[in-house]
TORKOLGU-388971 format. One record per residue (C-alpha): x, y, z; residue number from 1; residue in three letters. Coordinates in pm, 1 decimal, decimal comma. Example, Ala and Ser with C-alpha at 12.3 -4.5 7.8 and 13.67 -1.06 7.14 Angstrom:
2
1230,0 / -450,0 / 780,0 / 1 / ALA
1367,0 / -106,0 / 714,0 / 2 / SER
END
This chain:
74
1677,5 / 5375,8 / -4634,5 / 1 / MET
1543,7 / 5583,6 / -4349,2 / 2 / TYR
1198,5 / 5430,5 / -4362,7 / 3 / SER
1347,3 / 5077,6 / -4362,9 / 4 / MET
1547,5 / 5157,4 / -4051,3 / 5 / CYS
1238,3 / 5304,3 / -3882,5 / 6 / THR
1043,6 / 4995,8 / -3979,0 / 7 / TYR
1295,9 / 4763,6 / -3814,8 / 8 / PHE
1311,3 / 4977,8 / -3498,8 / 9 / LEU
933,1 / 4974,5 / -3476,5 / 10 / ALA
930,6 / 4600,3 / -3533,2 / 11 / LEU
1195,3 / 4546,2 / -3266,5 / 12 / GLN
991,0 / 4755,3 / -3012,3 / 13 / LYS
681,8 / 4558,9 / -3095,4 / 14 / PHE
863,8 / 4227,2 / -3048,9 / 15 / GLN
1000,6 / 4340,9 / -2712,8 / 16 / VAL
647,8 / 4442,0 / -2607,1 / 17 / HIS
506,5 / 4107,2 / -2721,2 / 18 / GLU
784,2 / 3912,9 / -2543,5 / 19 / ASP
716,0 / 4107,4 / -2224,0 / 20 / THR
340,5 / 4034,5 / -2247,2 / 21 / ALA
401,1 / 3663,7 / -2309,8 / 22 / ILE
650,0 / 3641,7 / -2020,8 / 23 / ALA
403,6 / 3813,0 / -1786,3 / 24 / TYR
124,2 / 3575,7 / -1891,1 / 25 / LYS
341,1 / 3271,2 / -1842,5 / 26 / MET
470,6 / 3391,7 / -1507,2 / 27 / GLN
118,2 / 3471,4 / -1386,6 / 28 / SER
-5,1 / 3124,0 / -1487,8 / 29 / ALA
291,0 / 2960,6 / -1316,5 / 30 / GLU
224,3 / 3161,5 / -996,1 / 31 / TYR
-141,7 / 3068,5 / -993,8 / 32 / LYS
-52,3 / 2704,4 / -1045,2 / 33 / ASN
201,6 / 2720,6 / -762,4 / 34 / HIS
-42,6 / 2878,5 / -518,9 / 35 / VAL
-311,5 / 2624,7 / -610,3 / 36 / SER
-73,0 / 2331,4 / -552,6 / 37 / ARG
35,1 / 2477,5 / -219,0 / 38 / ASN
-323,7 / 2511,4 / -102,2 / 39 / LYS
-401,5 / 2153,1 / -198,2 / 40 / GLU
-84,5 / 2021,4 / -34,5 / 41 / GLN
-156,4 / 2209,4 / 292,5 / 42 / ARG
-513,3 / 2077,4 / 290,9 / 43 / LYS
-387,0 / 1726,0 / 244,0 / 44 / SER
-129,2 / 1762,1 / 521,7 / 45 / VAL
-392,1 / 1897,7 / 762,0 / 46 / ARG
-619,6 / 1602,3 / 685,3 / 47 / ALA
-329,0 / 1360,8 / 737,5 / 48 / GLY
-235,6 / 1516,9 / 1071,4 / 49 / VAL
-598,7 / 1507,5 / 1185,1 / 50 / ARG
-627,3 / 1139,5 / 1084,7 / 51 / THR
-295,9 / 1053,6 / 1257,8 / 52 / ALA
-407,6 / 1226,1 / 1578,5 / 53 / LYS
-744,8 / 1043,3 / 1575,8 / 54 / GLU
-563,9 / 711,4 / 1518,8 / 55 / THR
-317,6 / 782,5 / 1792,5 / 56 / TYR
-592,8 / 877,0 / 2039,1 / 57 / LEU
-788,7 / 560,4 / 1950,9 / 58 / ASP
-481,9 / 347,6 / 2015,6 / 59 / GLU
-408,4 / 524,9 / 2345,6 / 60 / VAL
-769,8 / 487,9 / 2452,9 / 61 / ARG
-785,9 / 120,0 / 2354,1 / 62 / ASN
-455,4 / 39,6 / 2521,6 / 63 / ALA
-557,6 / 218,2 / 2839,0 / 64 / GLY
-228,1 / 403,6 / 2855,0 / 65 / ILE
-383,8 / 729,1 / 2974,8 / 66 / LEU
-704,4 / 793,2 / 3170,8 / 67 / PRO
-1005,0 / 876,7 / 2955,8 / 68 / ASP
-1021,5 / 1236,8 / 3078,4 / 69 / ASN
-658,7 / 1292,6 / 2966,1 / 70 / SER
-736,3 / 1154,1 / 2624,5 / 71 / VAL
-1045,9 / 1371,9 / 2595,4 / 72 / ALA
-833,6 / 1682,6 / 2657,6 / 73 / GLU
-603,2 / 1604,2 / 2366,3 / 74 / MET
END
């Protein structure tokens, strides 16, 4: 009886250890995925802002709204 109880306690401790390891692995993968997505999203936003600024400056320049030296400073 004693050895069966010890067996189940050892099994339970092993399962807890395995569950912890799996949870850590999953959380680590999720974090890496999250960071990677954030980097790509920020890169995309920066490119979009840059394109929007260039388009705006072209339109301002073509419309003659501001002097060329003001547009060049932007």
